[in-house]
N, C-alpha and C positions, 0 to 999 in steps of 0.2 A: 769509436775512433780514438786512437791513442795520441799522446802528446807529440810524438815525432811526426805523425801524419798532419797534425794541426800546425806544427812549426813549418812543415813543407808548404802547406797552404798559405801560411803567413808570408813566407819568403816569395812565393809566387805572386801574391798580392802586391808586395813591395815592388817587385820587378815590373808588374803590369802598370802600377801607378807611375813608375819612372819613365816607361817607354811609350805608353798609349796616351800621347799628348798631341795637341794641335799647335800649328804655327799661328793660326787665327781661327775663329769660329763665329759664324753668323747664324741668323735665324734661317736663312736659306739652307745652310749646311745642316741645321737641326732637322729640317724637313727631309733632306736626303738621307741622313743617318737614321732617323726614326723610321723612314720607309724601308731601309735596308733591314733594320731590326725586325720590322713587321714581316717582311718577306721570309726571313730566316725562321721566324717563330712559327710560320704556317706549316713547317715541316716537323714540328715538335708535337708533343703529346697533348697539349691543351692550349686554350686561348691565352694570350699574354697581353696585358695592358702595358702601355709604353708611355713614358713621360720624359721629356727633356726640358730642363730649365736653364736659363741664363740669368744670372743675378736675381734668382728667385722668381723670375717671370716665366711662366709656362709658355714655351715657344713651339712645342710639339706634344701632342697628346692624342692617343688613339686607344679606344676600348673596343676590341673586336667582339662579335657575338659570343656570348658565353661568359663575358666578364661582368662584374657588378660593383656595387658600392664597397664590398670587401677589398677589391683591388685598389680602389681609391685610397682607403685607409692605409694599405701597405705601401703604396707609392709615396704618400705623404710622409710616413714614418721612415722609409728608406732615404728619402731626400733630406729629412731633418738630420738623420744620422751622418750622412755624407757632409752636410753643411757644418755640423758640429765638429766632426773629427778630421775633415779634409782628407779622408781616406775612403776606400770602398767600404760598404757596409759589411762585406765578408771579412775584410781586414779587421774591422771592429769586433766581429764575432770571434776571430782568432784571439784577439787581445783578451776578451772576456774569458774564453775557454782556457787559455794558458795561465791567466792570473788567478783563476778560481774565484773571481769577483762576480759582480752582477752589473747590469746596466744602471740600476738604481744607485749603486755605490759610486758610479761615475756621474751622478746627477743627470741621468738619462732614463727617465721612467719608461718601462716597457710599453705602456699604453700610448706613448708619444714617439718613441724611437724604435728602430728595428735592429735587432741583434741577429742578422742573417744576411745572406747574399742577395743581390739584386739592385744595389745602388752603387754607382761609380762616379768619381769626381770628373767633371769636365774641366780639364786643365789646359791652359794656353801657355806655351813656352814664354819665358821672360815676364810673365804676368802672374800666373798661379791659378788656383781653382776659381773658375768663374761660373760654375753651375753644376748640375747633376744630370746623370743619365740613369733612369730607374725603370725596372720592369717588374711585373708581378703576375704570377699565374702558374709557375712551375715550382717544383721543390727548389729550395733556396740556392743550392749549388748549381743547378741548371739555369736558374735566373742569372746568376753571375756569369756562367759560361756563355750564355746567349749574348750578353753585353760584350764580353771580351772577344768572342769570335767575330762579332759584328765590327767592333773597333779595329781589330787586326785587318779585316778585309777592307774596311773603309780607308784606313791609313796605309794600306799596302804593306803590312808587316807580317 
């Protein structure tokens, strides 16, 4: 992938982060959104683990048959990345790719943080980032797309 393609992905991430926001978000809404992500994931190529956190409290988590402890590690790393950067984990990936740096140079060791798609900030208008939406199980661009497609449907965008 060349730098221009990565810049385009970065711009798309910025736009998604600006527009895919909530007026409010509750634990009940986490259940509805998590269930929607699960239903959409069943049409894809493999099982997808899903986790939604509000203020670092896991309020929705589902591991369908075929997922395992490896998915747990990825969900945790993606959530830490979103918490640290306040952006999607794919946006962080584009930053690293375009700068030629590494996660370690940003004080984000690869064994604790995820430099890949599949984590997205749960943002409430007039408040800011209040949590994370993370998935694990597909190639990282597909993980990101699953979250984005689900948010667009949930928010009617």
